[in-house]
C-alpha positions in Angstrom: -12.0 9.0 -23.0 -13.0 8.0 -19.9 -9.8 6.1 -19.0 -7.6 8.7 -19.4 -9.8 10.8 -17.0 -9.9 8.0 -14.5 -5.9 7.7 -14.8 -5.5 11.2 -14.1 -8.0 11.1 -10.9 -6.2 7.6 -9.6 -2.8 9.5 -9.9 -4.2 13.0 -8.3 -5.8 11.0 -5.7 -2.5 8.9 -5.0 -0.4 12.1 -5.0 -2.6 13.9 -2.2 -2.7 10.8 -0.3 0.6 10.7 -0.3 1.2 14.7 0.8 -1.2 14.0 3.7 0.4 11.5 4.6 3.6 13.2 5.2 1.6 16.4 6.5 0.4 14.0 9.3 3.2 12.3 10.2 3.5 9.4 8.2 6.2 7.8 6.5 7.8 9.5 3.4 7.3 8.0 0.0 10.0 5.6 0.0 10.4 4.4 3.3 10.2 1.0 3.9 7.6 -0.7 5.3 7.9 -1.7 9.1 8.1 -5.6 9.0 5.3 -8.0 10.1 3.6 -11.1 10.1 0.2 -12.7 8.8 -1.2 -15.8 8.7 -2.9 -17.3 5.4 -6.1 -19.1 5.5 -3.8 -22.2 5.6 -2.2 -21.3 9.3 1.1 -20.5 7.3 2.9 -17.3 8.8 4.0 -14.7 6.0 6.5 -11.9 6.8 6.9 -9.0 5.1 11.0 -9.2 4.8 10.0 -12.7 3.4 9.3 -11.0 -0.2 12.4 -8.4 0.3 13.2 -7.0 -3.3 9.8 -7.8 -4.8 7.4 -5.6 -5.7 4.4 -6.2 -2.9 0.9 -5.3 -3.0 -1.4 -5.3 0.4 -5.1 -5.1 -0.1 -6.7 -5.0 3.1 -10.6 -4.8 3.3 -13.4 -5.1 5.3 -16.5 -6.8 4.7 -19.0 -5.7 7.1 
């Protein structure tokens, strides 16, 4: 039961965030992301376009 409630809450939150992003002038869902490049811990550059056609999950966080 707890898992179902968590899933429903996550879906509702995602829908709310997507709606707010569009209302705030953000990109519409399904719009391709702008290409960017980041370096990994080894100093190797990776561009988002390197992963075209693949599912990409980005996780940005702060440790402050």
